[in-house]
N, C-alpha and C positions, 0 to 999 in steps of 0.2 A: 453778192449772190445772185445767181440768175433766178427768175421767177418769184420775185419778191411778192410775198403775200400767199405763196402756194408752198411754202416750205414748213415741214411739220415741225414741232418742237424738238424731237429727236434729231432730226436732220441739223437743225440749227445749232443744237448742243455739240453734236459730233464735229461740225465745221469750227465752232468756237474752240473746241478742245484741241482740234488738229493745228489750228493757227496759234494757239497758246503754247502748244508743244514746240512749235517752230521758233517763236519767240524765246521760249525757255532755254533751248539748245543754244541759241546765240548769246545768251548771257551766262551760261555755266561754265565752270572751270574745265579744262580738257578731260580730266578723270571722270567727272559726272557726265560729260558729253558721251564718253566712250561707254559708260554703264548704261546709259539710255539706248544707245545704237545696239548694245548686246542684248538688252531685255525687249526690244521692239519685237523681233520674231515671236518671241514667247507670248507677248500680249496678243498679237494677231492669231496665233494657234488658239488661244483661250477664246477670243471673240468669236472665231470660226466654229469652235466646238459648241459654245453656248448656242449659236444660231441653227446647228443642225436639229432635226426633228427626231424626238426619241423614237426608237423602233420597238415595236412590241412583239 
């Protein structure tokens, strides 16, 4: 990671999660790999939706 010592806990956890998912995909059967690829856009949409500021 770049900027060692200047990375927030959340950033470090996000990076660790991303790397773990990369590892997990390499070790899963093809059916489970396809499932993860299928739900990935849904996860991104959910994260983006959660980050939006509520409108009043």
